[in-house]
SEVOFI-348569 format. One record per residue (C-alpha): residue number from 0; residue in one letter; x, y, z. Coordinates in steps of 0.2 Angstrom, whole numbers, plus 5000, padded with zeros to 4 digits. Example, Ala and Ser with C-alpha at 12.3 -4.5 7.8 and 13.67 -1.06 7.14 Angstrom:
2
@seq:0	type:A	east:5062	north:4978	up:5039
@seq:1	type:S	east:5068	north:4995	up:5036
//
This chain:
212
@seq:0	type:M	east:5501	north:5679	up:5370
@seq:1	type:V	east:5510	north:5666	up:5360
@seq:2	type:N	east:5501	north:5660	up:5345
@seq:3	type:K	east:5501	north:5642	up:5339
@seq:4	type:K	east:5515	north:5645	up:5326
@seq:5	type:E	east:5527	north:5653	up:5338
@seq:6	type:K	east:5523	north:5639	up:5351
@seq:7	type:K	east:5527	north:5626	up:5337
@seq:8	type:E	east:5544	north:5635	up:5332
@seq:9	type:Y	east:5548	north:5636	up:5351
@seq:10	type:D	east:5545	north:5617	up:5353
@seq:11	type:E	east:5555	north:5613	up:5338
@seq:12	type:R	east:5570	north:5624	up:5344
@seq:13	type:K	east:5569	north:5617	up:5362
@seq:14	type:D	east:5569	north:5599	up:5355
@seq:15	type:K	east:5586	north:5603	up:5346
@seq:16	type:Q	east:5594	north:5610	up:5361
@seq:17	type:K	east:5600	north:5600	up:5375
@seq:18	type:K	east:5596	north:5606	up:5393
@seq:19	type:A	east:5611	north:5610	up:5404
@seq:20	type:M	east:5614	north:5597	up:5417
@seq:21	type:F	east:5612	north:5602	up:5435
@seq:22	type:L	east:5631	north:5599	up:5439
@seq:23	type:Q	east:5635	north:5610	up:5424
@seq:24	type:R	east:5624	north:5624	up:5431
@seq:25	type:F	east:5630	north:5622	up:5449
@seq:26	type:F	east:5649	north:5622	up:5445
@seq:27	type:A	east:5646	north:5637	up:5433
@seq:28	type:F	east:5637	north:5646	up:5447
@seq:29	type:I	east:5651	north:5642	up:5460
@seq:30	type:I	east:5665	north:5648	up:5447
@seq:31	type:D	east:5655	north:5665	up:5444
@seq:32	type:M	east:5653	north:5668	up:5463
@seq:33	type:L	east:5671	north:5665	up:5466
@seq:34	type:I	east:5676	north:5677	up:5452
@seq:35	type:V	east:5663	north:5691	up:5459
@seq:36	type:S	east:5669	north:5688	up:5477
@seq:37	type:F	east:5688	north:5690	up:5472
@seq:38	type:I	east:5685	north:5706	up:5462
@seq:39	type:V	east:5674	north:5714	up:5475
@seq:40	type:S	east:5686	north:5710	up:5489
@seq:41	type:L	east:5700	north:5718	up:5479
@seq:42	type:V	east:5690	north:5734	up:5475
@seq:43	type:T	east:5683	north:5736	up:5492
@seq:44	type:T	east:5699	north:5732	up:5503
@seq:45	type:P	east:5705	north:5750	up:5503
@seq:46	type:F	east:5687	north:5756	up:5509
@seq:47	type:V	east:5684	north:5744	up:5523
@seq:48	type:D	east:5690	north:5746	up:5541
@seq:49	type:T	east:5696	north:5729	up:5544
@seq:50	type:K	east:5701	north:5732	up:5562
@seq:51	type:K	east:5684	north:5738	up:5567
@seq:52	type:I	east:5675	north:5724	up:5558
@seq:53	type:S	east:5687	north:5711	up:5567
@seq:54	type:K	east:5683	north:5718	up:5584
@seq:55	type:L	east:5664	north:5717	up:5580
@seq:56	type:E	east:5666	north:5699	up:5574
@seq:57	type:E	east:5676	north:5695	up:5590
@seq:58	type:K	east:5662	north:5703	up:5601
@seq:59	type:S	east:5649	north:5693	up:5591
@seq:60	type:I	east:5658	north:5677	up:5596
@seq:61	type:E	east:5659	north:5682	up:5614
@seq:62	type:V	east:5641	north:5685	up:5615
@seq:63	type:V	east:5637	north:5668	up:5607
@seq:64	type:Q	east:5649	north:5660	up:5620
@seq:65	type:K	east:5641	north:5669	up:5634
@seq:66	type:F	east:5624	north:5663	up:5629
@seq:67	type:Q	east:5630	north:5645	up:5626
@seq:68	type:N	east:5638	north:5646	up:5644
@seq:69	type:R	east:5621	north:5652	up:5650
@seq:70	type:E	east:5629	north:5669	up:5657
@seq:71	type:V	east:5616	north:5679	up:5648
@seq:72	type:D	east:5597	north:5675	up:5645
@seq:73	type:T	east:5589	north:5674	up:5627
@seq:74	type:K	east:5583	north:5692	up:5627
@seq:75	type:I	east:5600	north:5700	up:5631
@seq:76	type:Y	east:5608	north:5688	up:5619
@seq:77	type:L	east:5597	north:5693	up:5605
@seq:78	type:E	east:5598	north:5711	up:5609
@seq:79	type:E	east:5617	north:5711	up:5610
@seq:80	type:Y	east:5619	north:5700	up:5594
@seq:81	type:A	east:5607	north:5710	up:5584
@seq:82	type:N	east:5616	north:5726	up:5589
@seq:83	type:I	east:5633	north:5719	up:5583
@seq:84	type:Y	east:5625	north:5712	up:5567
@seq:85	type:Y	east:5618	north:5729	up:5563
@seq:86	type:K	east:5635	north:5738	up:5566
@seq:87	type:L	east:5644	north:5725	up:5555
@seq:88	type:A	east:5631	north:5728	up:5541
@seq:89	type:R	east:5634	north:5747	up:5543
@seq:90	type:N	east:5653	north:5745	up:5542
@seq:91	type:S	east:5652	north:5734	up:5527
@seq:92	type:G	east:5639	north:5745	up:5518
@seq:93	type:I	east:5652	north:5749	up:5504
@seq:94	type:V	east:5655	north:5731	up:5501
@seq:95	type:S	east:5636	north:5727	up:5499
@seq:96	type:L	east:5634	north:5742	up:5487
@seq:97	type:I	east:5649	north:5737	up:5476
@seq:98	type:T	east:5644	north:5719	up:5476
@seq:99	type:I	east:5627	north:5724	up:5470
@seq:100	type:L	east:5634	north:5736	up:5456
@seq:101	type:F	east:5647	north:5722	up:5451
@seq:102	type:N	east:5633	north:5709	up:5450
@seq:103	type:V	east:5623	north:5720	up:5439
@seq:104	type:L	east:5638	north:5723	up:5427
@seq:105	type:Y	east:5643	north:5705	up:5427
@seq:106	type:F	east:5627	north:5695	up:5427
@seq:107	type:I	east:5616	north:5707	up:5417
@seq:108	type:V	east:5627	north:5718	up:5406
@seq:109	type:Y	east:5641	north:5706	up:5402
@seq:110	type:Q	east:5630	north:5691	up:5401
@seq:111	type:I	east:5619	north:5699	up:5388
@seq:112	type:Y	east:5634	north:5706	up:5379
@seq:113	type:A	east:5642	north:5688	up:5379
@seq:114	type:K	east:5625	north:5681	up:5372
@seq:115	type:G	east:5619	north:5672	up:5388
@seq:116	type:Q	east:5636	north:5667	up:5395
@seq:117	type:T	east:5646	north:5672	up:5410
@seq:118	type:L	east:5664	north:5666	up:5412
@seq:119	type:G	east:5658	north:5651	up:5422
@seq:120	type:K	east:5645	north:5646	up:5409
@seq:121	type:K	east:5659	north:5647	up:5396
@seq:122	type:M	east:5670	north:5636	up:5405
@seq:123	type:L	east:5656	north:5623	up:5408
@seq:124	type:K	east:5650	north:5626	up:5390
@seq:125	type:I	east:5632	north:5631	up:5394
@seq:126	type:K	east:5622	north:5647	up:5390
@seq:127	type:V	east:5606	north:5656	up:5393
@seq:128	type:V	east:5594	north:5656	up:5379
@seq:129	type:S	east:5577	north:5665	up:5377
@seq:130	type:N	east:5561	north:5655	up:5374
@seq:131	type:D	east:5555	north:5668	up:5362
@seq:132	type:G	east:5570	north:5669	up:5351
@seq:133	type:E	east:5582	north:5683	up:5354
@seq:134	type:L	east:5588	north:5686	up:5372
@seq:135	type:F	east:5583	north:5703	up:5378
@seq:136	type:M	east:5590	north:5714	up:5392
@seq:137	type:N	east:5574	north:5714	up:5402
@seq:138	type:Q	east:5574	north:5695	up:5403
@seq:139	type:M	east:5592	north:5695	up:5409
@seq:140	type:I	east:5587	north:5708	up:5423
@seq:141	type:F	east:5572	north:5697	up:5429
@seq:142	type:R	east:5583	north:5682	up:5428
@seq:143	type:A	east:5599	north:5689	up:5437
@seq:144	type:F	east:5589	north:5698	up:5451
@seq:145	type:I	east:5583	north:5681	up:5457
@seq:146	type:A	east:5596	north:5669	up:5451
@seq:147	type:N	east:5611	north:5679	up:5457
@seq:148	type:F	east:5602	north:5686	up:5473
@seq:149	type:I	east:5603	north:5704	up:5466
@seq:150	type:L	east:5586	north:5708	up:5472
@seq:151	type:F	east:5589	north:5701	up:5489
@seq:152	type:D	east:5605	north:5711	up:5491
@seq:153	type:I	east:5596	north:5727	up:5486
@seq:154	type:I	east:5582	north:5723	up:5499
@seq:155	type:N	east:5595	north:5720	up:5513
@seq:156	type:F	east:5604	north:5736	up:5508
@seq:157	type:G	east:5588	north:5745	up:5509
@seq:158	type:I	east:5584	north:5737	up:5526
@seq:159	type:M	east:5601	north:5742	up:5532
@seq:160	type:L	east:5599	north:5760	up:5527
@seq:161	type:F	east:5581	north:5763	up:5533
@seq:162	type:S	east:5575	north:5750	up:5546
@seq:163	type:P	east:5577	north:5753	up:5565
@seq:164	type:K	east:5592	north:5744	up:5572
@seq:165	type:S	east:5581	north:5734	up:5584
@seq:166	type:I	east:5572	north:5724	up:5570
@seq:167	type:Y	east:5586	north:5724	up:5557
@seq:168	type:L	east:5592	north:5706	up:5561
@seq:169	type:Y	east:5574	north:5699	up:5560
@seq:170	type:L	east:5570	north:5707	up:5544
@seq:171	type:T	east:5586	north:5701	up:5535
@seq:172	type:V	east:5583	north:5684	up:5542
@seq:173	type:F	east:5566	north:5684	up:5535
@seq:174	type:V	east:5573	north:5689	up:5518
@seq:175	type:E	east:5586	north:5676	up:5519
@seq:176	type:I	east:5573	north:5662	up:5522
@seq:177	type:I	east:5563	north:5668	up:5507
@seq:178	type:Q	east:5579	north:5667	up:5497
@seq:179	type:W	east:5583	north:5650	up:5502
@seq:180	type:I	east:5566	north:5644	up:5499
@seq:181	type:I	east:5568	north:5650	up:5481
@seq:182	type:V	east:5585	north:5642	up:5480
@seq:183	type:I	east:5578	north:5625	up:5486
@seq:184	type:V	east:5563	north:5626	up:5474
@seq:185	type:S	east:5574	north:5631	up:5460
@seq:186	type:I	east:5586	north:5616	up:5463
@seq:187	type:I	east:5571	north:5604	up:5463
@seq:188	type:M	east:5564	north:5611	up:5447
@seq:189	type:V	east:5581	north:5610	up:5438
@seq:190	type:M	east:5583	north:5592	up:5443
@seq:191	type:N	east:5565	north:5586	up:5439
@seq:192	type:R	east:5558	north:5597	up:5425
@seq:193	type:E	east:5560	north:5591	up:5407
@seq:194	type:D	east:5566	north:5608	up:5402
@seq:195	type:G	east:5577	north:5611	up:5417
@seq:196	type:C	east:5570	north:5628	up:5420
@seq:197	type:A	east:5571	north:5635	up:5438
@seq:198	type:V	east:5560	north:5649	up:5446
@seq:199	type:H	east:5570	north:5663	up:5438
@seq:200	type:D	east:5570	north:5654	up:5421
@seq:201	type:R	east:5551	north:5653	up:5422
@seq:202	type:L	east:5549	north:5671	up:5426
@seq:203	type:A	east:5561	north:5677	up:5413
@seq:204	type:H	east:5555	north:5665	up:5399
@seq:205	type:T	east:5573	north:5658	up:5398
@seq:206	type:M	east:5582	north:5641	up:5399
@seq:207	type:V	east:5600	north:5635	up:5401
@seq:208	type:V	east:5606	north:5624	up:5387
@seq:209	type:R	east:5622	north:5615	up:5382
@seq:210	type:E	east:5632	north:5623	up:5368
@seq:211	type:S	east:5629	north:5615	up:5352
//
């Protein structure tokens, strides 16, 4: 429970800090995701059977085309597409696992070490700060699990490992819908709230500010 003195100190500190603009946060996020995607692709390339994945992707396109041409009904289309989608996930499992591990290292460990900044945030001159003074690891974990989709990646990875093939597609679609709802709500919050806090900022008691 925050007492009156702590609240007053926080309000004074918040007044001195200028919240990061939406575009700053957006472009920092894009830069960070490009960095993560590039490094993960380099690391995982030797472990991925690209030929098998390409064949599965070709099959998925064929199934979609058959459905569009009304060569198969909806039930057959969903069964075939779900089967291919599951096989793609299983064949890309190493990519998913390494992506989760690198996201944890980059968005949690590195960001706390760099005092609330990723490379993208440094380039856009913004940083994550704590509402309570010092930025702690548990705050960054809460924040990154939502803001950088780590939680959703872990859930999807678990679904891929343990769910029946027949419902894998539907479970991952459900998770993705929840993920996008949170993204949309967060964007609205960042653009409209006075402090610019998104869902993950509220949960972690953080905010994103411009460097002074």
